ZATIKOL-258711 format. One record per atom (N, C-alpha, C): residue in one letter; x, y, z. Coordinates in nm, 2 decimals. Layout:
REM ZATIKOL-258711
<resn: A | c1: X | c2: Y | c3: Z>
...
This chain:
REM ZATIKOL-258711
<resn: M | c1: 16.49 | c2: 14.77 | c3: 6.27>
<resn: M | c1: 16.38 | c2: 14.67 | c3: 6.25>
<resn: M | c1: 16.44 | c2: 14.54 | c3: 6.26>
<resn: T | c1: 16.38 | c2: 14.43 | c3: 6.33>
<resn: T | c1: 16.43 | c2: 14.30 | c3: 6.33>
<resn: T | c1: 16.33 | c2: 14.22 | c3: 6.26>
<resn: R | c1: 16.36 | c2: 14.13 | c3: 6.16>
<resn: R | c1: 16.25 | c2: 14.04 | c3: 6.11>
<resn: R | c1: 16.27 | c2: 13.93 | c3: 6.19>
<resn: V | c1: 16.14 | c2: 13.86 | c3: 6.21>
<resn: V | c1: 16.11 | c2: 13.75 | c3: 6.28>
<resn: V | c1: 16.02 | c2: 13.64 | c3: 6.20>
<resn: A | c1: 16.05 | c2: 13.53 | c3: 6.18>
<resn: A | c1: 15.98 | c2: 13.43 | c3: 6.12>
<resn: A | c1: 15.94 | c2: 13.32 | c3: 6.19>
<resn: F | c1: 15.82 | c2: 13.27 | c3: 6.18>
<resn: F | c1: 15.78 | c2: 13.14 | c3: 6.26>
<resn: F | c1: 15.68 | c2: 13.05 | c3: 6.18>
<resn: Q | c1: 15.68 | c2: 12.95 | c3: 6.23>
<resn: Q | c1: 15.55 | c2: 12.86 | c3: 6.16>
<resn: Q | c1: 15.46 | c2: 12.79 | c3: 6.27>
<resn: M | c1: 15.35 | c2: 12.74 | c3: 6.23>
<resn: M | c1: 15.27 | c2: 12.68 | c3: 6.32>
<resn: M | c1: 15.20 | c2: 12.58 | c3: 6.25>
<resn: K | c1: 15.14 | c2: 12.47 | c3: 6.29>
<resn: K | c1: 15.07 | c2: 12.37 | c3: 6.23>
<resn: K | c1: 14.92 | c2: 12.41 | c3: 6.25>
<resn: L | c1: 14.86 | c2: 12.40 | c3: 6.14>
<resn: L | c1: 14.70 | c2: 12.43 | c3: 6.14>
<resn: L | c1: 14.64 | c2: 12.29 | c3: 6.12>
<resn: F | c1: 14.55 | c2: 12.29 | c3: 6.21>
<resn: F | c1: 14.46 | c2: 12.15 | c3: 6.22>
<resn: F | c1: 14.40 | c2: 12.13 | c3: 6.07>
<resn: P | c1: 14.42 | c2: 12.02 | c3: 6.02>
<resn: P | c1: 14.36 | c2: 11.98 | c3: 5.89>
<resn: P | c1: 14.21 | c2: 12.02 | c3: 5.87>
<resn: G | c1: 14.16 | c2: 12.07 | c3: 5.76>
<resn: G | c1: 14.02 | c2: 12.10 | c3: 5.76>
<resn: G | c1: 13.97 | c2: 12.22 | c3: 5.81>
<resn: Q | c1: 14.07 | c2: 12.30 | c3: 5.89>
<resn: Q | c1: 14.03 | c2: 12.42 | c3: 5.94>
<resn: Q | c1: 14.07 | c2: 12.56 | c3: 5.84>
<resn: E | c1: 14.12 | c2: 12.52 | c3: 5.73>
<resn: E | c1: 14.17 | c2: 12.63 | c3: 5.64>
<resn: E | c1: 14.08 | c2: 12.75 | c3: 5.63>
<resn: V | c1: 13.95 | c2: 12.71 | c3: 5.59>
<resn: V | c1: 13.84 | c2: 12.80 | c3: 5.56>
<resn: V | c1: 13.82 | c2: 12.90 | c3: 5.67>
<resn: E | c1: 13.80 | c2: 12.83 | c3: 5.80>
<resn: E | c1: 13.77 | c2: 12.89 | c3: 5.91>
<resn: E | c1: 13.90 | c2: 12.99 | c3: 5.96>
<resn: Y | c1: 14.00 | c2: 12.93 | c3: 5.93>
<resn: Y | c1: 14.13 | c2: 13.03 | c3: 5.97>
<resn: Y | c1: 14.12 | c2: 13.13 | c3: 5.89>
<resn: K | c1: 14.12 | c2: 13.14 | c3: 5.77>
<resn: K | c1: 14.09 | c2: 13.26 | c3: 5.67>
<resn: K | c1: 13.99 | c2: 13.35 | c3: 5.70>
<resn: K | c1: 13.88 | c2: 13.29 | c3: 5.74>
<resn: K | c1: 13.76 | c2: 13.38 | c3: 5.76>
<resn: K | c1: 13.81 | c2: 13.46 | c3: 5.91>
<resn: R | c1: 13.85 | c2: 13.39 | c3: 6.02>
<resn: R | c1: 13.87 | c2: 13.47 | c3: 6.12>
<resn: R | c1: 14.01 | c2: 13.56 | c3: 6.11>
<resn: H | c1: 14.09 | c2: 13.55 | c3: 6.02>
<resn: H | c1: 14.20 | c2: 13.64 | c3: 6.00>
<resn: H | c1: 14.16 | c2: 13.76 | c3: 5.91>
<resn: E | c1: 14.06 | c2: 13.73 | c3: 5.85>
<resn: E | c1: 14.00 | c2: 13.84 | c3: 5.75>
<resn: E | c1: 13.93 | c2: 13.95 | c3: 5.84>
<resn: E | c1: 13.89 | c2: 13.90 | c3: 5.97>
<resn: E | c1: 13.81 | c2: 13.99 | c3: 6.06>
<resn: E | c1: 13.88 | c2: 14.00 | c3: 6.18>
<resn: I | c1: 14.01 | c2: 14.03 | c3: 6.16>
<resn: I | c1: 14.11 | c2: 14.06 | c3: 6.29>
<resn: I | c1: 14.06 | c2: 14.17 | c3: 6.36>
<resn: W | c1: 14.07 | c2: 14.15 | c3: 6.49>
<resn: W | c1: 14.01 | c2: 14.28 | c3: 6.59>
<resn: W | c1: 14.11 | c2: 14.39 | c3: 6.60>
<resn: P | c1: 14.04 | c2: 14.50 | c3: 6.58>
<resn: P | c1: 14.11 | c2: 14.63 | c3: 6.61>
<resn: P | c1: 14.20 | c2: 14.64 | c3: 6.73>
<resn: E | c1: 14.15 | c2: 14.59 | c3: 6.84>
<resn: E | c1: 14.24 | c2: 14.57 | c3: 6.95>
<resn: E | c1: 14.36 | c2: 14.50 | c3: 6.92>
<resn: L | c1: 14.34 | c2: 14.41 | c3: 6.86>
<resn: L | c1: 14.47 | c2: 14.31 | c3: 6.83>
<resn: L | c1: 14.57 | c2: 14.39 | c3: 6.76>
<resn: K | c1: 14.51 | c2: 14.45 | c3: 6.65>
<resn: K | c1: 14.59 | c2: 14.53 | c3: 6.56>
<resn: K | c1: 14.68 | c2: 14.64 | c3: 6.64>
<resn: G | c1: 14.58 | c2: 14.71 | c3: 6.73>
<resn: G | c1: 14.63 | c2: 14.81 | c3: 6.82>
<resn: G | c1: 14.75 | c2: 14.76 | c3: 6.93>
<resn: L | c1: 14.74 | c2: 14.63 | c3: 6.94>
<resn: L | c1: 14.84 | c2: 14.58 | c3: 7.07>
<resn: L | c1: 14.97 | c2: 14.55 | c3: 6.99>
<resn: L | c1: 14.95 | c2: 14.49 | c3: 6.85>
<resn: L | c1: 15.07 | c2: 14.47 | c3: 6.77>
<resn: L | c1: 15.14 | c2: 14.59 | c3: 6.76>
<resn: K | c1: 15.06 | c2: 14.70 | c3: 6.70>
<resn: K | c1: 15.13 | c2: 14.81 | c3: 6.68>
<resn: K | c1: 15.20 | c2: 14.90 | c3: 6.80>
<resn: E | c1: 15.14 | c2: 14.89 | c3: 6.91>
<resn: E | c1: 15.19 | c2: 14.94 | c3: 7.04>
<resn: E | c1: 15.29 | c2: 14.88 | c3: 7.08>
<resn: N | c1: 15.34 | c2: 14.75 | c3: 7.05>
<resn: N | c1: 15.45 | c2: 14.68 | c3: 7.07>
<resn: N | c1: 15.56 | c2: 14.68 | c3: 6.95>
<resn: G | c1: 15.55 | c2: 14.79 | c3: 6.87>
<resn: G | c1: 15.64 | c2: 14.81 | c3: 6.76>
<resn: G | c1: 15.64 | c2: 14.69 | c3: 6.65>
<resn: I | c1: 15.53 | c2: 14.62 | c3: 6.64>
<resn: I | c1: 15.53 | c2: 14.50 | c3: 6.53>
<resn: I | c1: 15.47 | c2: 14.59 | c3: 6.42>
<resn: A | c1: 15.53 | c2: 14.56 | c3: 6.30>
<resn: A | c1: 15.50 | c2: 14.62 | c3: 6.17>
<resn: A | c1: 15.53 | c2: 14.50 | c3: 6.06>
<resn: E | c1: 15.45 | c2: 14.53 | c3: 5.94>
<resn: E | c1: 15.46 | c2: 14.42 | c3: 5.84>
<resn: E | c1: 15.44 | c2: 14.28 | c3: 5.87>
<resn: Y | c1: 15.33 | c2: 14.26 | c3: 5.94>
<resn: Y | c1: 15.30 | c2: 14.12 | c3: 6.00>
<resn: Y | c1: 15.23 | c2: 14.05 | c3: 5.89>
<resn: S | c1: 15.27 | c2: 13.93 | c3: 5.84>
<resn: S | c1: 15.21 | c2: 13.86 | c3: 5.73>
<resn: S | c1: 15.22 | c2: 13.71 | c3: 5.76>
<resn: I | c1: 15.10 | c2: 13.62 | c3: 5.74>
<resn: I | c1: 15.10 | c2: 13.48 | c3: 5.78>
<resn: I | c1: 15.07 | c2: 13.42 | c3: 5.62>
<resn: F | c1: 15.12 | c2: 13.33 | c3: 5.61>
<resn: F | c1: 15.09 | c2: 13.26 | c3: 5.48>
<resn: F | c1: 15.07 | c2: 13.12 | c3: 5.51>
<resn: L | c1: 14.96 | c2: 13.06 | c3: 5.42>
<resn: L | c1: 14.92 | c2: 12.92 | c3: 5.46>
<resn: L | c1: 14.97 | c2: 12.83 | c3: 5.33>
<resn: Q | c1: 15.05 | c2: 12.72 | c3: 5.38>
<resn: Q | c1: 15.09 | c2: 12.64 | c3: 5.30>
<resn: Q | c1: 15.01 | c2: 12.52 | c3: 5.31>
<resn: P | c1: 14.90 | c2: 12.51 | c3: 5.22>
<resn: P | c1: 14.77 | c2: 12.41 | c3: 5.24>
<resn: P | c1: 14.82 | c2: 12.27 | c3: 5.24>
<resn: E | c1: 14.92 | c2: 12.25 | c3: 5.14>
<resn: E | c1: 14.96 | c2: 12.10 | c3: 5.13>
<resn: E | c1: 14.99 | c2: 12.03 | c3: 5.26>
<resn: Q | c1: 15.06 | c2: 12.10 | c3: 5.36>
<resn: Q | c1: 15.10 | c2: 12.05 | c3: 5.48>
<resn: Q | c1: 15.04 | c2: 12.09 | c3: 5.58>
<resn: S | c1: 14.94 | c2: 12.19 | c3: 5.55>
<resn: S | c1: 14.85 | c2: 12.25 | c3: 5.68>
<resn: S | c1: 14.95 | c2: 12.33 | c3: 5.78>
<resn: V | c1: 15.04 | c2: 12.41 | c3: 5.73>
<resn: V | c1: 15.14 | c2: 12.48 | c3: 5.79>
<resn: V | c1: 15.13 | c2: 12.62 | c3: 5.76>
<resn: L | c1: 15.15 | c2: 12.70 | c3: 5.86>
<resn: L | c1: 15.13 | c2: 12.85 | c3: 5.86>
<resn: L | c1: 15.26 | c2: 12.89 | c3: 5.87>
<resn: F | c1: 15.30 | c2: 12.99 | c3: 5.79>
<resn: F | c1: 15.44 | c2: 13.06 | c3: 5.79>
<resn: F | c1: 15.42 | c2: 13.20 | c3: 5.82>
<resn: G | c1: 15.47 | c2: 13.24 | c3: 5.92>
<resn: G | c1: 15.46 | c2: 13.41 | c3: 5.95>
<resn: G | c1: 15.59 | c2: 13.47 | c3: 5.94>
<resn: V | c1: 15.57 | c2: 13.60 | c3: 5.92>
<resn: V | c1: 15.70 | c2: 13.69 | c3: 5.92>
<resn: V | c1: 15.64 | c2: 13.82 | c3: 5.97>
<resn: L | c1: 15.72 | c2: 13.88 | c3: 6.05>
<resn: L | c1: 15.68 | c2: 14.00 | c3: 6.10>
<resn: L | c1: 15.81 | c2: 14.09 | c3: 6.14>
<resn: Q | c1: 15.80 | c2: 14.22 | c3: 6.13>
<resn: Q | c1: 15.91 | c2: 14.31 | c3: 6.16>
<resn: Q | c1: 15.89 | c2: 14.38 | c3: 6.30>
<resn: I | c1: 15.98 | c2: 14.39 | c3: 6.38>
<resn: I | c1: 15.95 | c2: 14.45 | c3: 6.52>
<resn: I | c1: 16.08 | c2: 14.54 | c3: 6.56>
<resn: D | c1: 16.06 | c2: 14.65 | c3: 6.62>
<resn: D | c1: 16.17 | c2: 14.74 | c3: 6.68>
<resn: D | c1: 16.26 | c2: 14.66 | c3: 6.77>
<resn: D | c1: 16.19 | c2: 14.60 | c3: 6.87>
<resn: D | c1: 16.26 | c2: 14.54 | c3: 7.00>
<resn: D | c1: 16.20 | c2: 14.38 | c3: 7.01>
<resn: P | c1: 16.26 | c2: 14.28 | c3: 6.96>
<resn: P | c1: 16.21 | c2: 14.15 | c3: 6.96>
<resn: P | c1: 16.19 | c2: 14.11 | c3: 7.09>
<resn: A | c1: 16.24 | c2: 14.16 | c3: 7.19>
<resn: A | c1: 16.21 | c2: 14.12 | c3: 7.35>
<resn: A | c1: 16.07 | c2: 14.15 | c3: 7.37>
<resn: K | c1: 16.01 | c2: 14.24 | c3: 7.30>
<resn: K | c1: 15.87 | c2: 14.28 | c3: 7.35>
<resn: K | c1: 15.77 | c2: 14.15 | c3: 7.31>
<resn: L | c1: 15.82 | c2: 14.06 | c3: 7.22>
<resn: L | c1: 15.74 | c2: 13.95 | c3: 7.18>
<resn: L | c1: 15.71 | c2: 13.87 | c3: 7.31>
<resn: D | c1: 15.81 | c2: 13.88 | c3: 7.41>
<resn: D | c1: 15.80 | c2: 13.79 | c3: 7.53>
<resn: D | c1: 15.70 | c2: 13.84 | c3: 7.63>
<resn: D | c1: 15.64 | c2: 13.96 | c3: 7.61>
<resn: D | c1: 15.54 | c2: 14.02 | c3: 7.70>
<resn: D | c1: 15.38 | c2: 13.99 | c3: 7.65>
<resn: L | c1: 15.39 | c2: 13.97 | c3: 7.51>
<resn: L | c1: 15.24 | c2: 13.94 | c3: 7.45>
<resn: L | c1: 15.17 | c2: 13.83 | c3: 7.51>
<resn: P | c1: 15.23 | c2: 13.70 | c3: 7.53>
<resn: P | c1: 15.15 | c2: 13.59 | c3: 7.58>
<resn: P | c1: 15.06 | c2: 13.63 | c3: 7.71>
<resn: D | c1: 15.11 | c2: 13.73 | c3: 7.78>
<resn: D | c1: 15.04 | c2: 13.76 | c3: 7.92>
<resn: D | c1: 14.95 | c2: 13.86 | c3: 7.89>
<resn: N | c1: 14.93 | c2: 13.92 | c3: 7.77>
<resn: N | c1: 14.83 | c2: 14.02 | c3: 7.73>
<resn: N | c1: 14.69 | c2: 13.98 | c3: 7.74>
<resn: P | c1: 14.58 | c2: 14.03 | c3: 7.77>
<resn: P | c1: 14.46 | c2: 13.98 | c3: 7.80>
<resn: P | c1: 14.38 | c2: 13.97 | c3: 7.64>
<resn: V | c1: 14.43 | c2: 14.07 | c3: 7.56>
<resn: V | c1: 14.39 | c2: 14.07 | c3: 7.42>
<resn: V | c1: 14.46 | c2: 13.94 | c3: 7.33>
<resn: M | c1: 14.57 | c2: 13.93 | c3: 7.37>
<resn: M | c1: 14.64 | c2: 13.81 | c3: 7.30>
<resn: M | c1: 14.58 | c2: 13.68 | c3: 7.35>
<resn: Q | c1: 14.55 | c2: 13.66 | c3: 7.49>
<resn: Q | c1: 14.50 | c2: 13.53 | c3: 7.53>
<resn: Q | c1: 14.37 | c2: 13.53 | c3: 7.48>
<resn: K | c1: 14.30 | c2: 13.62 | c3: 7.47>
<resn: K | c1: 14.14 | c2: 13.63 | c3: 7.41>
<resn: K | c1: 14.16 | c2: 13.57 | c3: 7.27>
<resn: W | c1: 14.25 | c2: 13.64 | c3: 7.17>
<resn: W | c1: 14.28 | c2: 13.61 | c3: 7.04>
<resn: W | c1: 14.30 | c2: 13.45 | c3: 7.02>
<resn: W | c1: 14.39 | c2: 13.40 | c3: 7.12>
<resn: W | c1: 14.42 | c2: 13.26 | c3: 7.10>
<resn: W | c1: 14.34 | c2: 13.16 | c3: 7.14>
<resn: T | c1: 14.24 | c2: 13.20 | c3: 7.22>
<resn: T | c1: 14.12 | c2: 13.11 | c3: 7.27>
<resn: T | c1: 14.02 | c2: 13.13 | c3: 7.15>
<resn: Y | c1: 14.00 | c2: 13.24 | c3: 7.10>
<resn: Y | c1: 13.91 | c2: 13.23 | c3: 6.97>
<resn: Y | c1: 13.96 | c2: 13.16 | c3: 6.86>
<resn: M | c1: 14.09 | c2: 13.15 | c3: 6.82>
<resn: M | c1: 14.15 | c2: 13.08 | c3: 6.72>
<resn: M | c1: 14.17 | c2: 12.94 | c3: 6.75>
<resn: K | c1: 14.16 | c2: 12.88 | c3: 6.87>
<resn: K | c1: 14.15 | c2: 12.76 | c3: 6.89>
<resn: K | c1: 14.03 | c2: 12.66 | c3: 6.82>
<resn: V | c1: 14.04 | c2: 12.56 | c3: 6.78>
<resn: V | c1: 13.93 | c2: 12.47 | c3: 6.71>
<resn: V | c1: 13.84 | c2: 12.45 | c3: 6.81>
<resn: S | c1: 13.74 | c2: 12.46 | c3: 6.79>
<resn: S | c1: 13.61 | c2: 12.43 | c3: 6.89>
<resn: S | c1: 13.58 | c2: 12.29 | c3: 6.88>
């Protein structure tokens, strides 16, 4: 397994909505991550800077390159955008 870390900027004032939406993560998204060999996926919020820090483990990191083209992932990203 390879550990991959990343960070993203969260729009200020969206912390509550971000947490709410991640508490309700879709089963099809969980399935997609598992199908691609992703395990131990965690995201942490650093509220002072509105930064998200994520860590995941994956069998083959090259599989991460395919996720942006997946309709489930695209739908999730659209859902997570600030309206």
